[in-house]
N, C-alpha and C positions, 0 to 999 in steps of 0.2 A: 600126609606125604604131599609135598608141593610139586606133582607132577604137572607140566605146562602142556606137553602133547607127546602123543605116541603114533608112529610111523612103522609099517612092517613091509620090508621090500627084501634085499640080499641079508639085511641086518634087521632089528628091532631096534629102532632109534628112539630114547626116551629124552624129551627136552624136561630137565627139572632144575628147579634152585638148588644150589649147593647144599645137600643135606647129608649128611654121615650115616644117618640111618638109611638112606636107599643104595648107599654104596656097600654098606654092611649086608644088605638082603641081594642086592642084583651083584654085587662085587664090581672092580674097577672099569672104568670104561675102556671099550677097544681102543677108542682114539678120541680125541679131542679136538680143538680148533686148530690142528697143525695146518700150516700153509702149504697146499699142493694145487698143482695145476688144475683147471676146470675140468680138462678131458680126463684125467686120472679119477678125479670126484665123481665126474656124471658118470662114467663106464663102471664106475665101482659101486654104483647103487647110493651114493651120498648127495642126494640131490638138493638138499639144502643149502649144504656149504658150497656147492656149486652155484646154485642160485645167487648167493651172496657175493661170489667172486666177479660172477657177470654183472650185478648191480654196479658193482665199484669200478669197472672198466664202462659201464653204460654212461654213468654219471659225467666222466669227462671226456667222453668220446665226441668229438667235433664234427665230424663226416657224418652227414645225416643218413646215408644208406648203410654204413656201419654200425650206425646207432640203431637203425631198424632191424638189422641182422641181430646185434645184441639182444635186442628187445625179444625178439622172436625165440632166441635161446633161453632168455629168462623166463618167457611162458612155457616152453616145453619144459624146463626144469621145475617150475611150478605145477604143471599138468601131473609131473610123475611124483610129486610131492602129495598131490591130492589123492592120486592113485593109489599108493601105498598106505593113505588113510582109508582107503576103502569109497572115498568120493567119487565114482566114476563119472557121473553127469558132470561135474564141475571140471574134471580132469579132461574130458572131453571138449568141452568148450574152451578152455583154455589152449589144447590142441589144435582147436580149429582156429583160433586167433592168431596162433603162432604159424599156421600154414599159411592165413591169409596175407599176413605181414611178408611172409619169403617169397609168395607168389608175386608180389608187387615189385621184387628186387630182380636185376637183371641176372638172368640164370647163370650168364659166363663169369659173374662175378663171385660167385657162392663159393667155389673151393678157394678162391685167394682170400676172402674174407676169413674162414674158418683157417687157413693155413697162418696169415699173419694173426691172428687174434691169437692163436696158439703158440706161436714163437714169441709173442709180448707178453708172457708170462713171468 
């Protein structure tokens, strides 16, 4: 079987190369790469997909403060991915880096960054 990765959280997520044998054993996927907003994916435990959406937005963002905020959210999503894989030390390290980035931003702007980001989906 061509399994790439396994993560256990709200769901058991298995990344694999398209293979009818795996589908015949595990059944059809509950979901695939449907385009949902970051917050729906993140709060539903779909951290890999939320990470991907954040990276798309981070690449095109011009405002350095918003870019730093997005980078922190990317690190939080990555931290959760590692946590779901049982890699708690790496997860903690990524979370520390995310909190460090957030601490460099003006506190009063954080809610506005989140709202503007979520409305821009």
